[in-house]
N, C-alpha and C positions, 0 to 999 in steps of 0.2 A: 492329479488325474485320480478317480478311484478305479478300480478293478470293475470293469463291467458300464464303464461310460464309454461313447461316443465322442471322438475327433475327428472330424474329416477335415481336410484341404479340397477344396474343388479349384480347379485352376481356371475358371471362366466364370462370368456375372452373368447373372438374368438379366433381360431386356427390362428398360424403364416401364413403369405403369403405363405410360399410354402407348406401350407396343406389346402389354401383357393380353390385352382383352380388345375383342371386337364387336359390335353392335351388329347385330342379325335385322334381319329384315322383320322379323314375323315380331321382334322384341327380345330385350334380353341380351345379355354379353355372353361370348366364348372367349375361349383360348385363339388368340392369334395362331397364326402358323408360325411365327418366332418364336413365340411361348412352347407350343407344342415340339416344335426342334428341339429345345432348350430341354425339356422334360424327357425325351428318349435321350439327350448325350445325357443328361445328368445321372439315369438310371445307368447307361452301359458306363459309365465313369466308374460311377460306384461299385456297378458288380464285377468289374475288372481288379480294384483297387482295394476295395475295403469288406470283400464278401466274407471273410473270415471273423472280421470285427462287428459287423453288421448281424449278422448270425449268434453271436457269444452276447449281444447286446440284446436282439429279440429273445434268446433263451432265457434273462434273467424277467422279462417281464409279465407281470402277475397282475391279477384282478386290482388289487389296492395300486398300482405305479403311476406314480403323476412326474411330470418332468419338468425342467429346466433347461430350456433351449435358449444358447448363445450364436448370435451371427453376427459376424465382424467382415465389413464386404472391403475387401481394398481395390482405391483406384490409382491408376498412375497420377493423377493428378486431382485436388480437390479444389484448387486455386485458380480464378479467374487469370487468365492471360494479360487481359488491359488492366489487370488491378497496379500492378508497381508503376505503371503509367498514368494512372490516374482515367481510364477510359472506360473502368470496369463500376458501376454501382456500389456492387459487395465484393468484397476478399472471396470468400467461396460461391462456387458454381451452387446455380438450382438443383440440388437433385437429392432425393429423400431416400434411406436407403429401407424405408417403412412401407414404400410404396412396393419394394421387391421381397420382401418379405412373405408374405403369403404365398407367391410361387415358389419358393423355396420350400417352405412347412408342406404344401403338397405335394411336392416332387421326394422330399424325405420321407413322409410317411406312405407314400409309394412303393419307395425303397426299403422299406423297415416291414411293411405288411403285419404277419403277427397281432393284429387286433389293435396296435400304438396308432391313435389319431390324433390329431392337433388341438381336440376338445382337450387332453391329457396335459397340454405345455403349460402348465401354471404359472410360471414365469418365462418372460421373454425380455432378454436383453439384445440391444440392436445396436452397432457402433460401425461407423467409416473412419476409413483411415487411408492415408498415403502412403503407396511403396512400388518396389521397382515390378511387381507380379501381381494383378491383378486376380482376383478370386475370391471366394469365400471361404472361410473359415468358420465350422459347424459346430460347436461342443454341445452333445445332449447328454445331459447327467438325469439320474434318478434323483428326484425330489428329497429332501430328508424330512 
């Protein structure tokens, strides 16, 4: 990690795509209550645990800055329970981390402020893994 990069661990996961947006009667979609609650929790967590690192990262932002964003989503399990007994069609659960990416990007942009927008994320890497502690590892670096 280079000086000025941002490395954040968030010990909770965003809701899945089908729980992020709701359809309005007037048409269109808006964030669900669950997604709004996640955004609030995310902002509070980053403010409490990463304020200094975020301020340092934002201070290095310039008019020509572009970024590489890497997101690693850790789930307690990614394997279907019935797989070992032949009761599941696929070994892995059907969930896509790409569904959750946009909410994380929106939350991150709000937390960063300072003119940093997700249109400046020129490279994006997504990964899902299994681990004891669910959460999201966020690594944002100044692209070279």
